[in-house]
N, C-alpha and C positions, 0 to 999 in steps of 0.2 A: 263099219267104222274105219277099217284099214283103207278102204277106197276113199273115204272122206278125207283122211289125212295123208294118203299116198304113202303107206308104209306096209310092213308085213303084219299079218294078224297077230303073231306072237309078240309084237312090240306094243300092243295095246293093253292097258290095265284099266279095268272098270272100277269106278270109285263113286263116292256120294256127291261129288260136285267139284267145282273149280278150286275151292279152298282146300279140300283134302288133296287134290292133285298137286297144288302148289306146295303144300306142306311136305308131301311125300317126296316130290322132286328135290326140294331144297334141303330138308333135314336128312332125307335118305341118302343123298349123294355126299353131302359134306361129312356126315357121321361115318361114312364108309371108308374115309381116309384115316389111317392110323396116326398121322402126325399130330402132335399136340398143338402146334402153331399153324393154324389154317387161316386163309383169307378169302373173302367173298366180295364180289363186285356186283352192285345193283344200281338202280337209279333213284333219284329223289321223288319220282312221280308214281311209284308203284302202288298197286292196290294193297290194302292191309293184309290180304291173303299172302302177299310176298313180303312186305316190309315187316310184319310181325314175326314170321318165322326167322327172318334175318335178325331181329332183335333178340329172339330166343337164342340164336346161335351166339350172339354177343355175350349172353349170360353164361354160355358154355366155353368162353375164352376164345371164340373165333372172331377175328377182326373183320369188319365190314366197311367197305367204302361205298358211299352213296353219291354217285356221279350226278352232277347238276345237268340240267337241260338248258337249251337256248330259249329265247323269247318265243320261238315258234313251237316249243314243246318237244323238240327233237334232241335225243342224246347224240353226242358226237362220238363216232367210233374211235377217233383219235384220243378223246378223253378217256375212253375205256382202255385203250392200249396203254396210255400213260399211267393208269391206275394199277396195272398189272404188277405183281410181285412174284418172286420165286416160289412163294408158298400159296399162290392163288389156286384154288381148286374149283371154283364155280363162278360163272357170270350168269345173272338172272335179269332179263330185260323183257318187259311186256311187249306184245306185238302191236296192240292198239290200246290207246288210253281210254278208260271208261268214262272220263268226264269231257274230254275234248274230241275224241275220235282220232287223234293224231297217230299215224302209223310209223313205227320206228324202223330204221334201216337194218333189219335183222340180217340180211345176207352180208352186209358189210361188217356187222358185229360178229357174225359167225366166222368170217375170214380172220378177224383178230383172234378169236378164241382158238381156231384150228392152228394158227401160226404159233400160238403160245402153248398148245397142248392142254387147254383148259376146257372143261365141260361148259356147255351153254344150255340153260333152261329158258324157255320162253313161255310166259303166261299168255295164252292165246284165247282167253275167255271172251274178249270183246271182238276178236277177229273171226273166229271160226263160225261159218254160216253167213258171214257178211262180205268177206273177201276170200278169194281162193287161198287154200292152205295146202302146201306141198312140203312136208317136213324134210324130205330129202333135198329138195331144191333150196330150201332155206338154210340147210346145213346145221340144224339144231340136234341136240342130244336128248332133250326132254321138251315136251310141249303139252300144256294143260288146256283142257276145254271143259265147259259147263253146259249141260244140255238145255237148260231153260232159256239160254240166250238164243237158241234156234228152235224154240217151241216144243222141246221135249218136256216131260214132267219135271218139276223141281226135285232136287235131291239126287240128280244123276250127273255123272261126269266121267272123264277118262283122262289118262295120262299116256302119252307116247313116250316110250323108253327105248332109245336106239339099242339094238343088239350089242351086248358087251359093255354097256354103261354100268359102272358100279352103283348099286342101290341097295341100301339096307332098309328093311321094313321099319315103319314107325309104330306099328301095332304088332301084337304078338298073339299067336294062336296056331291055326292049322297052316297047311302049305298051299292055300288057294292062290289063284292068279300067279302061278309059277313062283310062289314064295315071296311075292312082292306086296300082297295085301291080303291078310288072313280074314277069314269069315265067309260064311256061305254066300255065294254070289247072288246078286239080285237079277236073276235071269229075265223076268218080265221087264224090269227096268232097263237092262242092257238092250233088250229087243226094242223097247220104245225109243231109247237113245239112238240106236242104229236106224230106225225108221225115220225119225226126225232128221237125222243127218243125211239120209238118202234123199228125202224131199228137198232139203236145203241145197244139196249139191245139184240136183236136177234143175232147180229154179233159180240158181244163184245169179246168173248174168242178168236175167230179166228183172228180178226183184231188186238187185243192187242198183240198177239204173233207175227203176221207179222210185226207190227211196232217195237216191241222190237228187232226182228232180224235185221231189217234195221238200227235201232239206233246203235246196237252193231257193225254192219258192218261199219257204218260211223265212229264211235269212233276208232275202230281198225285201219282202213285205215288212218285216220288222224294222230294218234299217231305213226304209223309205218313210215309214210313218212315225218313227220314234226318234227324236233327236238325242244326242249324247248317248248313243248306244253303239256297240261295235262287236266284232267277232274275236274270240280267243282261239288261237291255233290254226287259223285259216290259211296261213302261209305254208303249211306243210301238207303232205298227203293225208287224207282222212278217210275213215270208214263212211259209208254213204248215209248212215242212219242217225248220226250224232252231230249236234252243234252246241257250242257254248257261247253265250252272248252276255255282254255286260250292259247294265243300265245305270249310268252314273247318277249319284244322288239318292239311291234307294238302298234299302236292306233287302237282300235277295230273299230271305225267309218271309218277309212281309208279302212280296210278290208271289211266292210259292203258295201262301195261304189264300191270297186273293184269287189266284187262278184256280186253286182247288175248289173254291166256293162256286166257280163258274163251270166246274166239271172237267178241268184239265189237270193232268198229273205231270208235273215237272219237278226238278230238284235243284238244290243249290250246291250239290256236290255229289259224291258217290252215293248210290242208293244204299250202300252198307253203312253210311255215316249219317242217316237221317236223324234229325234231332240235334245234330252237332251245332254249336254256336260259333266255333272257330271257322275262319275262312278256309277254302279248299287248299290243301297242301300242294296240290298239282299246280294251281294257278299262282300260288306264292313262289313255287320253284321256277315258274316261267318268268318271274320278275314283276308280276302285277303288284301294285300297291295294295295294302290290306283292304282299303276302302273299296277299290274296284273289284277285288276278289270276292268281297262280301256282297257286291252288287251284281254278281254273275249267276246265270242260270244255265243248267244243262237241259236241252230238249232232245228226246230220243223218239225216233219214229219206227214204226213196225208194220207188219203185214196187214193189219186191219185199218191202217190210217189212209185217209183219202184227201183229195184236194179240198173238198168242202170243209173237212175238219181243220186242215191247215189254215184255210182262210178265216175260219171262225176263231182259231187260236190267235192269229195275227190281230184280229179285232179285239179280242179279250186282253191281249198283252198291251195294246195301245191304250185301251180304256183304263185298265188297272194301273198302268204306269203313270198316266196323266193324273189320276186321282191321288196316288201315293206321293207323287212329287209335289202336289199342292200342299200336302200335309207335312212334307219333309222340311225340317229347319235348316238343312245343309245344302239343298239343291238350288242352284242358280242356273237358269238356262243360258247356254252358250250363245254368243252373238251370231 
């Protein structure tokens, strides 16, 4: 795991997944500061595993600034610098977005954090195993990962904690994991996580290029065959496996159901928000109108996907979109 993250083995804490890693990183660092008046900076596009711990801190009298992103989905390091206060103790920014795949400028943000003497936590759940991760080169203090994102069993994760970083446990019991996470360690799980990380690291360059080629094929096919569609977040660097596409005049959930009936699993937002009727908070933060945000779908590709499947998906999306638009009372084809 240390080789996967490019860190010292003592800096790795084994956990139950990305959510616990984010909670430990955010709550554990902020609560370790004795000051009653504390301030945290995060962004408006974070996963609930980050935004909800931040809201919990607000209940504990910690002030939180949610920095907006541009239309490309990128947070501006300058905006983060401007949000700094004398009592800022933590900056938390995701490495790659789970809905758009947009990769944040972490090294630039870490420079801002170092200059201010503020800790930087990065939610790397959507990045680890898809793009190279070197926590030392990134300049982060804490970095969260989730095993199932790179084919380890579900329920496994880890947190990189830079040596010397103040961190209070958020659970209480024994002195396991160097007093950072109590409870008997899941040794078989840790071994499975490390095995999956090793496999991902060995095959990273080839698999990333293969997935990027499939993603580009999917995007080109959909945009060519389906009018009034477009890409969200494509003007920024992205992970190779994720794309987010809007289909004007549709309800995204209706298209999700139609594609599901044809055997394709896609989503209209975060996989952790399935069943939600509200449009994606990520797309709204990027400035999309609510109607377009509700008409957007996330497509994620993985190790088992092939060109044949991508081509079949393009055909299914075209067919379902045409059918649903005929039924839509609001869709009018553009000239």
